[in-house]
C-alpha atoms as one frame of an Amber mdcrd trajectory, in Angstrom:
protein
   2.498  -7.267  15.190   2.079  -3.746  16.511   3.100  -4.820  20.035   6.026
  -6.762  18.641   7.311  -3.712  16.744   6.978  -1.557  19.875   8.678  -4.225
  21.997  11.628  -4.530  19.617  12.020  -0.742  19.465  11.880  -0.417  23.270
  14.453  -3.182  23.765  16.764  -1.600  21.186  16.387   1.854  22.769  16.942
   0.432  26.268  20.120  -1.366  25.233  21.413   1.783  23.536  20.642   3.907
  26.601  22.329   1.441  28.949  25.433   1.272  26.763  25.548   5.066  26.735
  24.415   5.885  30.276  26.625   3.450  32.246  29.954   4.721  30.844  28.665
   8.279  31.176  27.762   7.681  34.815  31.285   6.359  35.467  32.767   9.406
  33.753  30.556  11.724  35.841  31.717  10.087  39.077  35.395  10.257  38.152
  35.048  13.824  36.884  33.336  15.138  40.027  35.916  13.512  42.318  38.737
  14.907  40.155  37.140  18.382  40.161  36.797  18.289  43.942  40.435  17.264
  44.415  41.493  20.086  42.120  39.336  22.545  44.079  40.887  21.422  47.377
  44.361  21.863  45.964  43.539  25.351  44.712  42.167  26.326  48.109  45.321
  25.020  49.768  47.549  26.939  47.338  45.635  30.137  48.028  46.138  29.590
  51.760  49.886  28.936  51.361  50.272  32.423  49.884  48.624  33.928  52.978
  50.867  32.064  55.446  53.795  34.243  56.664  57.114  32.608  57.595  56.748
  34.289  61.000  53.891  31.934  61.952  56.599  29.567  63.335  57.384  32.175
  66.009  53.748  32.488  67.007  52.642  35.149  64.544  48.871  34.679  63.819
  47.844  33.343  60.393  44.965  34.881  58.433  43.620  32.130  56.192  41.254
  32.829  53.255  37.734  31.533  53.619  37.642  27.892  52.459  34.723  25.756
  51.398  31.789  26.121  53.751  31.400  22.375  54.162  35.136  21.597  54.265
  38.176  22.126  56.476  41.195  24.419  55.976  44.070  24.401  58.485  47.806
  25.144  58.865  50.139  22.688  60.571  53.704  23.318  61.783  56.580  20.907
  61.456  55.608  19.394  64.786  52.372  18.332  63.045  50.197  20.454  65.305
  47.242  22.488  64.068  48.249  26.178  64.341  45.297  27.848  62.589  41.999
  26.980  60.847  40.069  23.782  61.130  41.027  20.158  61.003  42.258  17.376
  63.270  44.494  18.549  66.095  47.180  16.098  65.059  48.257  15.850  61.441
  46.980  12.914  59.429  49.147  10.769  57.096  48.595  13.039  54.099  49.867
  16.040  56.064  52.910  14.074  57.227  53.800  13.146  53.635  53.463  16.795
  52.559  56.242  17.715  55.032  58.555  15.979  52.570  57.948  18.865  50.183
  55.376  17.289  47.858  51.735  18.125  47.231  49.529  15.264  48.414  45.968
  14.352  47.346  44.354  11.499  49.145  41.008   9.866  49.824  41.143   9.168
  53.496  38.160   7.185  54.696  35.208   9.493  54.529  37.238  12.547  53.436
  39.065  13.931  50.426  42.305  15.562  51.563  44.814  17.876  49.849  48.005
  18.873  51.647  50.422  21.537  50.277  53.777  22.287  51.974  54.683  25.853
  53.089  58.321  26.543  52.256  60.878  29.178  53.204  63.936  29.002  51.067
  64.585  25.317  50.653  63.000  24.327  53.958  59.446  23.224  54.663  58.128
  25.187  57.634  54.525  23.956  57.613  51.652  22.359  55.725  48.293  23.701
  54.608  45.638  21.001  54.736  42.185  21.148  53.062  39.568  18.437  53.307
  35.940  17.806  52.458  33.563  14.977  53.254  33.125  12.469  50.429  29.371
  12.407  51.210  29.011  15.930  49.813  30.757  14.804  46.602  28.464  11.792
  46.392  25.469  14.091  46.792  26.524  15.957  43.658  27.264  12.681  41.881
  23.838  11.292  42.752  22.209  14.540  41.606  24.023  14.261  38.272  23.081
  10.600  38.005  19.445  11.470  38.729  19.535  14.043  35.930  21.123  11.446
  33.646  18.442   8.912  34.597  15.695  11.463  33.945  17.190  12.237  30.526
  17.406   8.496  29.777  13.782   7.966  30.813  12.687  10.906  28.674  14.628
   9.461  25.747  13.044   6.052  26.372   9.567   7.618  26.528  10.248   9.449
  23.263  11.462   6.179  21.735   8.262   4.432  22.856   6.104   7.191  21.362
   8.015   7.084  18.079   7.886   3.267  18.075   4.122   3.261  18.661   3.627
   5.779  15.878   5.824   3.817  13.484   4.114   0.588  14.509   0.757   2.131
  13.644   2.149   3.379  10.338   3.456  -0.099   9.510   0.541  -2.164  10.751
  -2.364   0.057   9.646  -1.862  -0.786   5.919  -1.619  -4.495   6.770  -4.756
  -4.299   8.907  -6.507  -2.479   6.055  -5.323  -5.168   3.622  -6.652  -7.820
   6.004 -10.051  -6.090   6.157 -10.109  -5.833   2.373  -9.293  -9.535   2.051
 -12.062 -10.370   4.518 -14.532  -8.236   2.544 -13.559 -10.088  -0.632 -13.934
 -13.409   1.181 -17.430 -12.266   2.196 -18.318 -11.694  -1.458 -17.498  -8.019
  -2.087 -15.325  -8.277  -5.193 -15.331  -4.499  -5.600 -13.111  -4.084  -2.501
  -9.569  -2.939  -3.299  -6.500  -2.417  -1.106  -5.449   1.230  -0.755  -1.890
   2.511  -1.118   0.062   3.316   2.040   3.233   5.027   0.852   5.335   2.042
   1.976   6.821   0.461  -1.131   6.919  -3.131   0.081   3.339  -3.073   1.381
   2.146  -1.230  -1.753   3.666  -3.984  -3.899   1.665  -6.566  -1.945  -1.475
  -4.408  -2.286  -0.968  -4.006  -6.059  -0.489  -7.752  -6.498  -3.545  -8.395
  -4.342  -5.657  -5.954  -6.364  -4.497  -7.448  -9.661  -5.397 -10.927  -8.403
  -8.850  -9.764  -7.266  -9.445  -7.943 -10.545  -8.601 -11.055 -12.521 -10.748
 -13.189 -10.228 -13.661 -10.759 -10.563 -13.374 -10.894 -14.355 -13.366 -14.685
 -14.367 -16.333 -14.854 -12.015 -18.196 -12.263 -14.085 -17.607 -14.317 -17.212
 -18.886 -17.402 -15.433 -21.865 -15.476 -14.079 -22.747 -14.149 -17.518 -22.393
 -17.530 -19.198 -25.857 -18.834 -18.273 -27.587 -15.615 -19.318 -25.584 -15.410
 -22.544 -26.242 -19.037 -23.390 -29.978 -18.669 -22.736 -30.163 -15.518 -24.838
 -28.165 -16.870 -27.771 -29.549 -20.395 -27.896 -33.186 -19.384 -27.753 -33.396
 -18.082 -31.329 -31.715 -20.984 -33.214 -33.607 -23.538 -31.114 -36.881 -21.779
 -31.884 -36.035 -21.676 -35.595 -35.124 -25.352 -35.601 -38.318 -26.292 -33.768
 -40.566 -24.175 -36.014 -38.992 -25.597 -39.184 -39.479 -29.174 -38.064 -43.053
 -28.538 -36.878 -43.920 -26.872 -40.177 -42.472 -29.821 -42.139 -44.528 -32.273
 -40.099 -47.709 -30.207 -40.413 -47.448 -29.832 -44.186 -47.752 -33.176 -46.005
 -46.486 -31.744 -49.293 -43.273 -30.420 -47.709 -40.050 -31.363 -49.433 -38.450
 -33.449 -46.687 -34.989 -33.113 -48.199 -35.241 -29.319 -48.076 -36.652 -29.484
 -44.541 -33.759 -31.647 -43.386 -31.247 -29.298 -45.019 -32.876 -26.355 -43.255
 -32.808 -28.259 -39.958 -29.144 -29.089 -40.476 -28.462 -25.412 -41.164 -30.144
 -24.479 -37.896 -28.242 -27.242 -36.081 -24.937 -25.991 -37.523 -25.748 -22.478
 -36.448 -26.739 -23.761 -33.010 -23.402 -25.573 -32.671 -21.516 -22.413 -33.706
 -23.519 -20.426 -31.180 -22.560 -22.831 -28.383 -18.877 -22.623 -29.321 -19.007
 -18.818 -29.431 -20.745 -18.518 -26.068 -18.201 -20.876 -24.493 -15.322 -18.884
 -25.988 -16.742 -15.655 -24.644 -17.253 -17.205 -21.184 -13.572 -18.180 -21.145
 -12.552 -14.662 -22.255 -10.628 -16.065 -25.211  -9.624 -13.657 -28.008 -11.136
 -14.100 -31.433  -7.728 -14.262 -33.108  -7.451 -17.239 -35.394 -11.241 -17.575
 -35.830 -12.486 -19.013 -39.127 -13.018 -16.329 -41.760 -15.989 -16.298 -44.092
 -17.078 -13.971 -46.928 -19.214 -11.151 -45.582 -21.831 -11.582 -48.321 -22.457
 -15.229 -47.451 -22.933 -14.378 -43.761 -25.543 -11.763 -44.588 -27.399 -14.092
 -46.954 -27.557 -16.820 -44.303 -28.780 -14.266 -41.755 -31.474 -13.153 -44.224
 -32.618 -16.778 -44.591 -32.726 -17.342 -40.816 -34.716 -14.201 -40.062 -37.004
 -14.080 -43.084 -39.527 -16.468 -41.462 -39.736 -14.831 -37.967 -40.120 -11.346
 -39.480 -42.623 -12.531 -42.098 -44.844 -13.954 -39.346 -45.221 -10.379 -38.085
 -45.841  -9.021 -41.575 -42.368  -7.522 -41.858 -39.576  -7.864 -44.390 -35.803
  -8.156 -44.322 -33.777  -6.570 -47.128 -30.103  -6.766 -48.127 -28.137  -3.872
 -49.621 -24.683  -5.145 -50.523 -21.656  -3.367 -51.928 -20.391  -5.815 -54.591
 -16.778  -4.958 -53.746 -17.344  -5.902 -50.106 -19.254  -9.193 -50.376 -16.153
 -11.340 -50.899 -14.108  -9.720 -48.103 -13.488 -12.114 -45.174 -14.772 -11.499
 -41.640 -14.735 -13.620 -38.426 -17.619 -15.960 -39.229 -19.005 -17.165 -35.923
 -18.583 -13.885 -34.050 -20.162 -11.818 -36.813 -23.102 -14.243 -37.054 -23.739
 -13.958 -33.322 -23.664 -10.156 -33.439 -26.023 -10.181 -36.434 -28.469 -12.479
 -34.642 -28.499 -10.226 -31.575 -29.092  -7.072 -33.614 -31.746  -8.717 -35.789
 -33.472 -10.147 -32.716 -33.378  -6.658 -31.199 -34.941  -5.199 -34.382 -37.528
  -7.969 -34.423 -38.591  -7.449 -30.797 -38.322  -3.684 -30.438 -38.269  -2.230
 -33.958 -40.860  -1.645 -36.650 -41.213  -2.090 -40.401 -38.617  -3.382 -42.805
 -35.198  -4.412 -41.490 -32.348  -3.481 -43.821 -28.853  -4.979 -43.766 -26.332
  -2.750 -45.539 -22.752  -3.797 -46.277 -20.239  -1.083 -47.178 -16.497  -1.094
 -47.849 -14.926   1.906 -46.102 -11.348   1.180 -47.119  -9.806   0.326 -43.745
 -12.872  -1.541 -42.509 -16.185  -3.073 -43.487 -19.295  -1.278 -42.234 -22.408
  -3.332 -41.568 -25.573  -1.318 -40.833 -28.697  -2.886 -39.292 -31.631  -0.490
 -39.677 -35.341  -0.750 -38.900 -38.102   1.825 -39.168 -38.530   2.289 -35.428
 -37.371   5.169 -33.210 -35.039   4.725 -30.237 -36.563   5.900 -26.949 -33.887
   4.672 -24.547 -31.054   7.037 -23.634 -28.012   6.148 -25.791 -25.687   6.196
 -22.744 -27.523   3.270 -21.137 -28.177   1.411 -24.365 -25.363  -1.125 -23.948
 -25.733  -1.590 -20.189 -26.542  -5.131 -19.099 -29.860  -5.419 -17.299 -31.598
  -2.380 -18.800 -35.295  -3.069 -18.308 -36.963  -1.005 -21.049 -36.326  -0.049
 -24.609 -33.998  -1.604 -27.201 -31.345  -2.387 -24.615 -33.623  -4.682 -22.603
 -31.870  -7.652 -21.023 -28.352  -8.548 -22.060 -28.386  -8.690 -25.877 -26.708
  -5.418 -26.810 -24.141  -5.720 -24.005 -23.295  -9.216 -25.225 -23.057  -7.991
 -28.827 -20.620  -5.278 -27.787 -18.486  -7.803 -25.887 -18.420 -10.076 -28.942
 -17.401  -7.180 -31.169 -14.610  -6.216 -28.773 -13.174  -9.743 -28.724 -13.118
  -9.703 -32.543 -11.335  -6.339 -32.684 -14.481  -4.732 -34.112 -16.608  -1.826
 -32.874 -20.370  -1.722 -32.422 -22.175   1.587 -31.999 -25.527   3.289 -32.370
 -25.314   5.632 -35.370 -28.951   6.827 -35.687 -31.961   6.957 -33.388 -34.615
   7.653 -36.061 -34.666   5.298 -37.805 -32.798   3.097 -35.334 -29.483   2.097
 -36.874 -26.620   0.086 -35.411 -23.266  -0.034 -37.216 -20.691  -2.787 -36.850
 -17.209  -1.844 -38.056 -15.073  -4.876 -38.897 -11.358  -4.304 -39.679 -10.089
  -5.856 -42.895  -8.559  -9.253 -42.277  -5.846 -10.566 -44.552
């Protein structure tokens, strides 16, 4: 493309120079010939003034100095050269001047001007000036050479400007091509830079928006397996433990065991739906609403057994005015499971769930008796290897909260307390 831009610019500049230089060259030629004819006529006029009427009787004529490369002579009515330089016999231009008119003529290889010398109303002689046309052509060729040099300089300047503009136009496209190749090679962080050229910048902006969207979709797909593994592990474990305990205990109420298994299965199904929704980056708008109190009671039932196995307790502290307020059911359950699993694995002592009505939002606090040792700034980063933010749980919980229009944050480090703020939903 760069060569094509330069080629088009050079062709355009060449055509413009030809269209300008050819007429100018013609004008130069005509102008120099016209100037030379005028100069010859002026020299002849100056000589006429110096010619005395007595030259017809043999009186000598003192002519002014003419052009060094030309001829200046005086002819009598017999057409003989009486003074100066020139052909011994008058040429046709000199003969015509005897009629009393000034004559300018290109005669073969010469430019000739003939001016009559008059006394009274009679022509008594002719002053003839002439110069070789080769000397005029020398000046014309010199002028043409200067014109050609100027044209070549202009063409060289046009080439330089064209090359510079070609680089300015093609460099952003080459950069965009390199960025596209980097993305094709797997670097989804590559972005096209701005160039200052509106049309190319529009392409770059569209390209960057496309790559950003593609990166988000790929990231969601990449996170799906990890999210699914993290979220499905707990309900599957609970379901398995409940069924194993029912089989191992002969006196177990099978009806109650089946109901508990169905509860775990329902929760497992909801977990699958929520993980799929998050993988597809779908908003939580329109999600089924459930009373906040019921969600917390179900969470208490799910986590009572796992915590009790470690000699720990789970406790609910509910604001009566807040228990009936609706919240997004599936999303809130998933966030609760992540935070309770985090407290189970990394916390200590009793886990307390506190529900408060703050007017514009519901506040749900999950507190254990442990102390946070991980830096709060890296707490919600995916892939943290130590501390309460290990793995992907807290990052996933924050993503779930964001899709539901809620906000999850760490409010205390000792004891460790996470707070989920859920906006009131009509």
